[in-house]
N, CA, C and O atoms as a GROMACS GRO file, in nm:
protein
  356
    1MET      N    1  -6.281   7.278   4.684
    1MET     CA    2  -6.153   7.240   4.732
    1MET      C    3  -6.069   7.189   4.614
    1MET      O    4  -6.112   7.101   4.539
    2PHE      N    5  -5.950   7.246   4.599
    2PHE     CA    6  -5.860   7.207   4.491
    2PHE      C    7  -5.730   7.153   4.551
    2PHE      O    8  -5.675   7.208   4.647
    3ILE      N    9  -5.683   7.046   4.492
    3ILE     CA   10  -5.553   6.992   4.533
    3ILE      C   11  -5.454   7.024   4.422
    3ILE      O   12  -5.475   6.992   4.305
    4GLU      N   13  -5.349   7.088   4.462
    4GLU     CA   14  -5.249   7.128   4.364
    4GLU      C   15  -5.155   7.010   4.339
    4GLU      O   16  -5.097   6.955   4.433
    5MET      N   17  -5.142   6.972   4.213
    5MET     CA   18  -5.054   6.860   4.179
    5MET      C   19  -4.932   6.913   4.106
    5MET      O   20  -4.940   7.001   4.020
    6GLU      N   21  -4.824   6.860   4.141
    6GLU     CA   22  -4.699   6.902   4.081
    6GLU      C   23  -4.672   6.814   3.958
    6GLU      O   24  -4.677   6.692   3.967
    7GLU      N   25  -4.643   6.877   3.847
    7GLU     CA   26  -4.613   6.800   3.726
    7GLU      C   27  -4.466   6.763   3.726
    7GLU      O   28  -4.379   6.848   3.745
    8ARG      N   29  -4.442   6.638   3.705
    8ARG     CA   30  -4.304   6.589   3.702
    8ARG      C   31  -4.271   6.545   3.560
    8ARG      O   32  -4.355   6.491   3.490
    9PRO      N   33  -4.148   6.569   3.520
    9PRO     CA   34  -4.109   6.520   3.388
    9PRO      C   35  -4.107   6.367   3.388
    9PRO      O   36  -4.083   6.306   3.492
   10PRO      N   37  -4.132   6.306   3.274
   10PRO     CA   38  -4.131   6.160   3.270
   10PRO      C   39  -3.993   6.105   3.304
   10PRO      O   40  -3.890   6.161   3.266
   11VAL      N   41  -3.993   5.998   3.376
   11VAL     CA   42  -3.868   5.935   3.417
   11VAL      C   43  -3.827   5.835   3.309
   11VAL      O   44  -3.903   5.746   3.272
   12ILE      N   45  -3.706   5.853   3.260
   12ILE     CA   46  -3.654   5.761   3.159
   12ILE      C   47  -3.556   5.668   3.227
   12ILE      O   48  -3.455   5.711   3.283
   13GLU      N   49  -3.587   5.542   3.222
   13GLU     CA   50  -3.500   5.444   3.285
   13GLU      C   51  -3.392   5.403   3.187
   13GLU      O   52  -3.420   5.365   3.073
   14GLU      N   53  -3.269   5.410   3.233
   14GLU     CA   54  -3.158   5.366   3.149
   14GLU      C   55  -3.133   5.220   3.178
   14GLU      O   56  -3.109   5.179   3.292
   15LYS      N   57  -3.140   5.141   3.073
   15LYS     CA   58  -3.114   4.999   3.088
   15LYS      C   59  -2.980   4.969   3.022
   15LYS      O   60  -2.952   5.019   2.914
   16PRO      N   61  -2.899   4.888   3.086
   16PRO     CA   62  -2.771   4.853   3.024
   16PRO      C   63  -2.795   4.770   2.898
   16PRO      O   64  -2.892   4.694   2.889
   17ILE      N   65  -2.706   4.785   2.804
   17ILE     CA   66  -2.717   4.706   2.682
   17ILE      C   67  -2.694   4.561   2.718
   17ILE      O   68  -2.593   4.526   2.780
   18SER      N   69  -2.788   4.478   2.681
   18SER     CA   70  -2.775   4.338   2.717
   18SER      C   71  -2.736   4.255   2.595
   18SER      O   72  -2.778   4.283   2.482
   19ILE      N   73  -2.657   4.156   2.621
   19ILE     CA   74  -2.616   4.064   2.517
   19ILE      C   75  -2.725   3.958   2.507
   19ILE      O   76  -2.777   3.913   2.609
   20PRO      N   77  -2.761   3.917   2.384
   20PRO     CA   78  -2.867   3.818   2.369
   20PRO      C   79  -2.844   3.696   2.458
   20PRO      O   80  -2.731   3.653   2.479
   21ASP      N   81  -2.951   3.642   2.508
   21ASP     CA   82  -2.952   3.525   2.595
   21ASP      C   83  -2.882   3.549   2.728
   21ASP      O   84  -2.845   3.455   2.797
   22GLN      N   85  -2.864   3.676   2.764
   22GLN     CA   86  -2.805   3.712   2.893
   22GLN      C   87  -2.670   3.643   2.915
   22GLN      O   88  -2.641   3.597   3.026
   23GLU      N   89  -2.590   3.636   2.811
   23GLU     CA   90  -2.458   3.575   2.822
   23GLU      C   91  -2.366   3.668   2.900
   23GLU      O   92  -2.382   3.790   2.897
   24ILE      N   93  -2.271   3.611   2.970
   24ILE     CA   94  -2.171   3.690   3.040
   24ILE      C   95  -2.049   3.699   2.950
   24ILE      O   96  -1.987   3.597   2.919
   25PRO      N   97  -2.012   3.822   2.905
   25PRO     CA   98  -1.904   3.834   2.809
   25PRO      C   99  -1.769   3.788   2.860
   25PRO      O  100  -1.680   3.763   2.778
   26ASN      N  101  -1.748   3.776   2.989
   26ASN     CA  102  -1.619   3.732   3.040
   26ASN      C  103  -1.603   3.580   3.036
   26ASN      O  104  -1.492   3.530   3.053
   27SER      N  105  -1.711   3.508   3.015
   27SER     CA  106  -1.701   3.363   3.018
   27SER      C  107  -1.648   3.310   2.886
   27SER      O  108  -1.680   3.361   2.779
   28ILE      N  109  -1.568   3.207   2.895
   28ILE     CA  110  -1.510   3.146   2.775
   28ILE      C  111  -1.620   3.088   2.688
   28ILE      O  112  -1.609   3.089   2.566
   29GLU      N  113  -1.725   3.035   2.750
   29GLU     CA  114  -1.835   2.974   2.674
   29GLU      C  115  -1.899   3.075   2.579
   29GLU      O  116  -1.940   3.039   2.469
   30PHE      N  117  -1.909   3.200   2.622
   30PHE     CA  118  -1.966   3.306   2.537
   30PHE      C  119  -1.885   3.318   2.408
   30PHE      O  120  -1.941   3.322   2.299
   31TYR      N  121  -1.752   3.324   2.421
   31TYR     CA  122  -1.666   3.339   2.305
   31TYR      C  123  -1.666   3.214   2.217
   31TYR      O  124  -1.666   3.222   2.094
   32ILE      N  125  -1.667   3.098   2.280
   32ILE     CA  126  -1.669   2.973   2.204
   32ILE      C  127  -1.796   2.964   2.121
   32ILE      O  128  -1.792   2.925   2.004
   33GLU      N  129  -1.909   3.000   2.180
   33GLU     CA  130  -2.036   2.996   2.107
   33GLU      C  131  -2.033   3.092   1.988
   33GLU      O  132  -2.076   3.056   1.878
   34LYS      N  133  -1.982   3.213   2.009
   34LYS     CA  134  -1.974   3.311   1.900
   34LYS      C  135  -1.883   3.260   1.789
   34LYS      O  136  -1.916   3.272   1.670
   35MET      N  137  -1.768   3.202   1.826
   35MET     CA  138  -1.674   3.153   1.725
   35MET      C  139  -1.732   3.036   1.646
   35MET      O  140  -1.719   3.030   1.524
   36ASN      N  141  -1.796   2.944   1.717
   36ASN     CA  142  -1.854   2.829   1.648
   36ASN      C  143  -1.966   2.870   1.554
   36ASN      O  144  -1.979   2.815   1.445
   37THR      N  145  -2.046   2.967   1.595
   37THR     CA  146  -2.153   3.017   1.509
   37THR      C  147  -2.095   3.077   1.382
   37THR      O  148  -2.143   3.050   1.272
   38TYR      N  149  -1.992   3.160   1.399
   38TYR     CA  150  -1.930   3.224   1.283
   38TYR      C  151  -1.866   3.119   1.192
   38TYR      O  152  -1.877   3.126   1.069
   39LYS      N  153  -1.799   3.021   1.252
   39LYS     CA  154  -1.732   2.917   1.174
   39LYS      C  155  -1.832   2.837   1.092
   39LYS      O  156  -1.806   2.806   0.975
   40GLU      N  157  -1.946   2.804   1.151
   40GLU     CA  158  -2.049   2.728   1.079
   40GLU      C  159  -2.109   2.809   0.965
   40GLU      O  160  -2.134   2.756   0.857
   41LYS      N  161  -2.133   2.938   0.990
   41LYS     CA  162  -2.194   3.022   0.887
   41LYS      C  163  -2.101   3.047   0.769
   41LYS      O  164  -2.143   3.038   0.654
   42ASN      N  165  -1.975   3.078   0.798
   42ASN     CA  166  -1.885   3.126   0.694
   42ASN      C  167  -1.776   3.029   0.652
   42ASN      O  168  -1.708   3.051   0.551
   43ASN      N  169  -1.759   2.922   0.727
   43ASN     CA  170  -1.660   2.821   0.693
   43ASN      C  171  -1.521   2.883   0.676
   43ASN      O  172  -1.449   2.850   0.582
   44LYS      N  173  -1.484   2.972   0.768
   44LYS     CA  174  -1.354   3.039   0.764
   44LYS      C  175  -1.279   3.017   0.894
   44LYS      O  176  -1.338   2.980   0.996
   45SER      N  177  -1.148   3.039   0.889
   45SER     CA  178  -1.063   3.020   1.005
   45SER      C  179  -1.084   3.131   1.108
   45SER      O  180  -1.072   3.250   1.076
   46ILE      N  181  -1.114   3.092   1.228
   46ILE     CA  182  -1.136   3.188   1.335
   46ILE      C  183  -1.003   3.245   1.382
   46ILE      O  184  -0.994   3.364   1.415
   47ARG      N  185  -0.901   3.162   1.386
   47ARG     CA  186  -0.771   3.204   1.439
   47ARG      C  187  -0.716   3.323   1.365
   47ARG      O  188  -0.668   3.418   1.427
   48GLU      N  189  -0.722   3.321   1.234
   48GLU     CA  190  -0.671   3.432   1.154
   48GLU      C  191  -0.755   3.558   1.173
   48GLU      O  192  -0.701   3.668   1.185
   49LEU      N  193  -0.886   3.542   1.174
   49LEU     CA  194  -0.973   3.658   1.185
   49LEU      C  195  -0.969   3.722   1.323
   49LEU      O  196  -0.972   3.845   1.334
   50ALA      N  197  -0.961   3.643   1.428
   50ALA     CA  198  -0.958   3.697   1.563
   50ALA      C  199  -0.818   3.740   1.604
   50ALA      O  200  -0.801   3.810   1.703
   51ASN      N  201  -0.718   3.698   1.527
   51ASN     CA  202  -0.579   3.735   1.551
   51ASN      C  203  -0.530   3.685   1.687
   51ASN      O  204  -0.458   3.755   1.758
   52ILE      N  205  -0.569   3.561   1.722
   52ILE     CA  206  -0.516   3.500   1.844
   52ILE      C  207  -0.434   3.379   1.803
   52ILE      O  208  -0.451   3.325   1.694
   53SER      N  209  -0.344   3.338   1.890
   53SER     CA  210  -0.253   3.230   1.855
   53SER      C  211  -0.327   3.096   1.847
   53SER      O  212  -0.434   3.077   1.906
   54TYR      N  213  -0.267   3.005   1.772
   54TYR     CA  214  -0.326   2.872   1.755
   54TYR      C  215  -0.338   2.801   1.890
   54TYR      O  216  -0.439   2.738   1.919
   55SER      N  217  -0.232   2.811   1.972
   55SER     CA  218  -0.234   2.741   2.101
   55SER      C  219  -0.343   2.796   2.194
   55SER      O  220  -0.409   2.720   2.265
   56THR      N  221  -0.362   2.928   2.192
   56THR     CA  222  -0.468   2.988   2.275
   56THR      C  223  -0.605   2.940   2.229
   56THR      O  224  -0.689   2.903   2.311
   57LEU      N  225  -0.627   2.941   2.098
   57LEU     CA  226  -0.755   2.896   2.044
   57LEU      C  227  -0.778   2.749   2.075
   57LEU      O  228  -0.888   2.710   2.115
   58SER      N  229  -0.676   2.667   2.059
   58SER     CA  230  -0.688   2.524   2.085
   58SER      C  231  -0.722   2.497   2.231
   58SER      O  232  -0.812   2.419   2.260
   59ARG      N  233  -0.650   2.560   2.322
   59ARG     CA  234  -0.677   2.540   2.466
   59ARG      C  235  -0.817   2.589   2.502
   59ARG      O  236  -0.885   2.529   2.585
   60MET      N  237  -0.858   2.697   2.439
   60MET     CA  238  -0.990   2.752   2.470
   60MET      C  239  -1.101   2.658   2.424
   60MET      O  240  -1.195   2.630   2.499
   61LEU      N  241  -1.090   2.609   2.301
   61LEU     CA  242  -1.195   2.523   2.247
   61LEU      C  243  -1.196   2.384   2.310
   61LEU      O  244  -1.300   2.318   2.313
   62SER      N  245  -1.081   2.338   2.360
   62SER     CA  246  -1.077   2.206   2.422
   62SER      C  247  -1.116   2.209   2.569
   62SER      O  248  -1.128   2.104   2.633
   63GLY      N  249  -1.137   2.329   2.623
   63GLY     CA  250  -1.179   2.341   2.762
   63GLY      C  251  -1.065   2.343   2.861
   63GLY      O  252  -1.089   2.337   2.982
   64LYS      N  253  -0.941   2.351   2.814
   64LYS     CA  254  -0.827   2.353   2.905
   64LYS      C  255  -0.803   2.491   2.965
   64LYS      O  256  -0.728   2.506   3.061
   65ARG      N  257  -0.865   2.589   2.908
   65ARG     CA  258  -0.848   2.727   2.955
   65ARG      C  259  -0.964   2.763   3.046
   65ARG      O  260  -1.080   2.750   3.006
   66LYS      N  261  -0.936   2.806   3.166
   66LYS     CA  262  -1.042   2.837   3.263
   66LYS      C  263  -1.082   2.984   3.260
   66LYS      O  264  -1.196   3.019   3.292
   67ARG      N  265  -0.988   3.072   3.222
   67ARG     CA  266  -1.018   3.214   3.214
   67ARG      C  267  -0.933   3.277   3.104
   67ARG      O  268  -0.835   3.218   3.059
   68LEU      N  269  -0.972   3.396   3.061
   68LEU     CA  270  -0.901   3.465   2.955
   68LEU      C  271  -0.817   3.577   3.012
   68LEU      O  272  -0.858   3.645   3.106
   69ASN      N  273  -0.697   3.598   2.954
   69ASN     CA  274  -0.621   3.715   2.995
   69ASN      C  275  -0.676   3.837   2.921
   69ASN      O  276  -0.752   3.823   2.826
   70ASP      N  277  -0.638   3.955   2.965
   70ASP     CA  278  -0.695   4.079   2.910
   70ASP      C  279  -0.667   4.095   2.761
   70ASP      O  280  -0.754   4.140   2.687
   71ASP      N  281  -0.547   4.059   2.718
   71ASP     CA  282  -0.511   4.076   2.577
   71ASP      C  283  -0.599   3.989   2.486
   71ASP      O  284  -0.653   4.038   2.386
   72THR      N  285  -0.614   3.863   2.522
   72THR     CA  286  -0.697   3.772   2.442
   72THR      C  287  -0.843   3.816   2.446
   72THR      O  288  -0.912   3.813   2.344
   73LYS      N  289  -0.890   3.856   2.563
   73LYS     CA  290  -1.029   3.902   2.576
   73LYS      C  291  -1.053   4.024   2.487
   73LYS      O  292  -1.157   4.032   2.421
   74ASN      N  293  -0.960   4.119   2.486
   74ASN     CA  294  -0.975   4.238   2.401
   74ASN      C  295  -0.978   4.202   2.254
   74ASN      O  296  -1.058   4.257   2.178
   75LYS      N  297  -0.892   4.110   2.212
   75LYS     CA  298  -0.890   4.068   2.071
   75LYS      C  299  -1.022   4.002   2.032
   75LYS      O  300  -1.076   4.028   1.925
   76LEU      N  301  -1.073   3.917   2.120
   76LEU     CA  302  -1.199   3.850   2.091
   76LEU      C  303  -1.316   3.947   2.092
   76LEU      O  304  -1.408   3.934   2.011
   77ASP      N  305  -1.315   4.044   2.182
   77ASP     CA  306  -1.421   4.145   2.184
   77ASP      C  307  -1.422   4.225   2.054
   77ASP      O  308  -1.528   4.252   1.998
   78LYS      N  309  -1.303   4.264   2.007
   78LYS     CA  310  -1.294   4.338   1.881
   78LYS      C  311  -1.342   4.252   1.765
   78LYS      O  312  -1.409   4.302   1.674
   79TRP      N  313  -1.308   4.125   1.768
   79TRP     CA  314  -1.351   4.034   1.661
   79TRP      C  315  -1.503   4.023   1.658
   79TRP      O  316  -1.564   4.028   1.552
   80ILE      N  317  -1.565   4.009   1.776
   80ILE     CA  318  -1.711   3.999   1.784
   80ILE      C  319  -1.776   4.128   1.736
   80ILE      O  320  -1.877   4.123   1.666
   81GLU      N  321  -1.719   4.243   1.772
   81GLU     CA  322  -1.773   4.370   1.725
   81GLU      C  323  -1.768   4.378   1.573
   81GLU      O  324  -1.864   4.423   1.509
   82ARG      N  325  -1.656   4.334   1.514
   82ARG     CA  326  -1.645   4.337   1.367
   82ARG      C  327  -1.749   4.246   1.303
   82ARG      O  328  -1.807   4.281   1.201
   83GLN      N  329  -1.773   4.130   1.363
   83GLN     CA  330  -1.871   4.037   1.307
   83GLN      C  331  -2.011   4.096   1.315
   83GLN      O  332  -2.091   4.079   1.223
   84GLU      N  333  -2.042   4.164   1.425
   84GLU     CA  334  -2.174   4.225   1.439
   84GLU      C  335  -2.194   4.337   1.338
   84GLU      O  336  -2.303   4.354   1.284
   85VAL      N  337  -2.088   4.415   1.312
   85VAL     CA  338  -2.096   4.521   1.211
   85VAL      C  339  -2.116   4.459   1.073
   85VAL      O  340  -2.197   4.509   0.994
   86MET      N  341  -2.044   4.352   1.044
   86MET     CA  342  -2.058   4.285   0.915
   86MET      C  343  -2.200   4.231   0.897
   86MET      O  344  -2.254   4.234   0.787
   87ASN      N  345  -2.259   4.181   1.004
   87ASN     CA  346  -2.395   4.127   0.996
   87ASN      C  347  -2.497   4.237   0.970
   87ASN      O  348  -2.600   4.213   0.908
   88LEU      N  349  -2.468   4.358   1.017
   88LEU     CA  350  -2.559   4.470   0.994
   88LEU      C  351  -2.555   4.517   0.849
   88LEU      O  352  -2.654   4.569   0.798
   89LEU      N  353  -2.440   4.500   0.783
   89LEU     CA  354  -2.426   4.544   0.644
   89LEU      C  355  -2.491   4.446   0.555
   89LEU      O  356  -2.491   4.464   0.433
   0.00000   0.00000   0.00000
């Protein structure tokens, strides 16, 4: 007696790219942590590098800002991408 088995191709599970420590990129705390880390490492102005206004940065770091608008979020995302590329080099 023979049982015929069907060969199936291996299943590849696609996992979403995760940010270290399971941070939520929309949260202000995520951006504050990234900025503070960069500031401590390089001792440079975050405002100039991220291209966001002084008042936005100040409100964000002091906790007066509860959420980010799309423009500021996009600028900060681009800044973080540039920093990650620089770290790879």
